[in-house]
C-alpha positions as CSV (number, residue, x, y, z in Angstrom):
1,X,100.4,98.9,133.3
2,X,103.6,99.5,135.2
3,X,106.1,101.2,132.8
4,X,109.0,98.8,133.8
5,X,106.9,95.7,133.1
6,X,105.8,97.2,129.8
7,X,109.4,98.0,128.8
8,X,110.5,94.5,129.8
9,X,107.6,92.9,127.8
10,X,108.5,95.2,124.8
11,X,112.1,94.0,125.0
12,X,110.9,90.4,124.9
13,X,108.7,91.2,121.9
14,X,111.6,92.7,120.0
15,X,113.7,89.6,120.7
16,X,110.8,87.4,119.5
17,X,110.3,89.5,116.4
18,X,114.0,89.1,115.4
19,X,113.9,85.4,116.2
20,X,110.7,84.5,114.3
21,X,110.7,87.0,111.5
22,X,114.3,88.3,111.1
23,X,112.9,91.9,111.4
24,X,112.5,94.4,114.2
25,X,109.4,96.4,115.1
26,X,108.1,99.4,113.3
27,X,105.0,100.7,111.7
28,X,105.9,102.5,108.5
29,X,106.8,99.3,106.7
30,X,103.4,97.9,107.3
31,X,101.7,101.0,106.0
32,X,104.0,100.9,103.0
33,X,103.1,97.3,102.3
34,X,99.3,98.1,102.5
35,X,99.9,101.0,100.0
36,X,101.8,98.8,97.6
37,X,99.1,96.1,97.8
38,X,96.5,98.8,96.9
39,X,98.6,100.1,94.0
40,X,99.1,96.5,92.7
41,X,95.3,95.9,92.9
42,X,94.5,99.1,91.0
43,X,97.3,99.0,88.5
44,X,99.4,95.8,88.4
45,X,101.3,97.0,85.4
46,X,102.4,100.2,87.1
47,X,103.3,98.3,90.3
48,X,105.5,95.9,88.4
49,X,107.3,98.7,86.4
50,X,107.9,101.1,89.3
51,X,111.3,100.7,90.8
52,X,110.0,101.3,94.3
53,X,107.2,98.7,94.2
54,X,108.4,96.2,91.7
55,X,110.5,94.0,94.1
56,X,107.5,93.7,96.5
57,X,105.1,92.4,93.9
58,X,107.6,90.4,91.8
59,X,106.6,86.8,90.9
60,X,103.1,87.3,92.2
61,X,104.1,88.1,95.7
62,X,101.5,89.8,97.9
63,X,103.1,92.4,100.1
64,X,100.2,92.5,102.5
65,X,101.3,89.1,103.9
66,X,104.3,90.5,105.9
67,X,105.1,90.6,109.6
68,X,104.7,94.4,109.7
69,X,101.1,94.3,108.4
70,X,100.1,91.8,111.0
71,X,101.9,93.9,113.6
72,X,99.8,96.9,112.6
73,X,96.6,94.8,112.8
74,X,97.6,93.7,116.3
75,X,98.3,97.2,117.4
76,X,94.9,98.5,116.1
77,X,92.8,95.6,117.4
78,X,94.8,95.4,120.6
79,X,94.1,99.1,121.3
80,X,90.4,98.7,120.6
81,X,90.2,95.6,122.9
82,X,92.2,97.4,125.6
83,X,90.0,100.5,125.4
84,X,86.8,98.4,125.6
85,X,88.1,96.4,128.6
86,X,88.9,99.6,130.5
87,X,85.8,101.6,129.5
88,X,87.6,104.1,127.3
89,X,86.1,103.0,123.9
90,X,84.4,106.1,122.7
91,X,84.8,108.6,119.8
92,X,86.5,111.8,121.0
93,X,88.6,114.3,119.2
94,X,91.4,115.4,121.4
95,X,92.2,119.1,120.8
96,X,92.8,122.4,122.4
97,X,89.7,124.3,123.5
98,X,90.3,127.1,120.9
99,X,90.7,124.8,117.9
100,X,87.6,123.5,116.0
101,X,87.1,119.8,115.3
102,X,87.4,120.4,111.6
103,X,90.7,122.1,111.9
104,X,92.0,119.4,114.3
105,X,91.0,116.6,111.9
106,X,92.6,118.5,109.0
107,X,95.8,119.0,110.8
108,X,95.8,115.3,111.9
109,X,95.4,114.2,108.3
110,X,98.2,116.6,107.2
111,X,100.4,115.3,110.0
112,X,99.8,111.7,108.9
113,X,100.7,112.4,105.3
114,X,103.9,114.2,106.4
115,X,104.7,111.3,108.7
116,X,104.2,108.8,105.9
117,X,106.4,110.8,103.5
118,X,109.1,111.4,106.2
119,X,109.2,107.7,107.2
120,X,109.9,106.6,103.7
121,X,112.5,109.3,103.1
122,X,114.1,108.5,106.4
123,X,113.9,104.7,105.6
124,X,111.7,104.0,108.6
125,X,109.8,105.3,111.6
126,X,111.0,106.2,115.1
127,X,110.0,102.9,116.6
128,X,112.0,101.0,114.0
129,X,115.0,103.3,114.4
130,X,115.1,103.4,118.2
131,X,113.6,100.1,119.4
132,X,114.9,97.9,116.7
133,X,118.2,99.9,116.3
134,X,119.0,99.7,120.0
135,X,118.0,96.1,120.2
136,X,120.9,95.3,117.8
137,X,123.2,97.8,119.6
138,X,123.3,100.1,116.6
139,X,124.8,103.6,117.1
140,X,122.1,105.1,115.0
141,X,119.5,103.7,117.4
142,X,121.1,105.5,120.3
143,X,121.6,108.8,118.4
144,X,118.0,108.5,117.2
145,X,116.8,108.1,120.8
146,X,118.7,111.2,122.0
147,X,117.5,113.2,119.0
148,X,113.9,112.2,119.3
149,X,113.6,112.9,123.0
150,X,115.6,116.1,122.7
151,X,113.4,117.5,120.0
152,X,110.4,116.0,121.8
153,X,111.0,118.2,124.8
154,X,111.5,121.3,122.7
155,X,108.3,120.7,120.7
156,X,106.4,119.8,123.8
157,X,107.2,123.2,125.3
158,X,106.3,125.0,122.1
159,X,103.0,123.1,121.6
160,X,102.1,123.4,125.3
161,X,102.2,127.2,124.8
162,X,100.1,126.9,121.7
163,X,97.6,124.4,123.3
164,X,97.0,126.1,126.6
165,X,96.3,129.7,126.2
166,X,96.2,131.7,129.4
167,X,95.9,135.4,130.1
168,X,99.7,135.6,130.5
169,X,100.3,134.2,127.0
């Protein structure tokens, strides 16, 4: 898809999200709600007494029925459908040639755990900060964008050096 068309459609999606749900886009809130639902299913007493989860399960509320959970499901199934349509639906572990599959999967799980912790400590993920923050003209959204891309370029350079080992490295 053309990046300009994709960006325009994403902008329309953000407007629709605010209009219909009163919330912006993001993924960490959906993962949080799935985790709270799981905690509530395993130990409702704990979920109701914990300060972090109590307000999400109060009065028999089911946190899995939120906009962000449905957004996550749409992203997952949309990616699967898109990959199937364009012939890219196959299991493959993307990794550098010198890294084993086991190490790559271990590091991916570790990265996912760190992402989950970081998004809750930071009160949201990058898509929520930048996309939704800029959509409401928040200064933090613009600062977040500059910071994310700035560090992204730095880390891309570092990881490219680690990923592609040549005789000169």
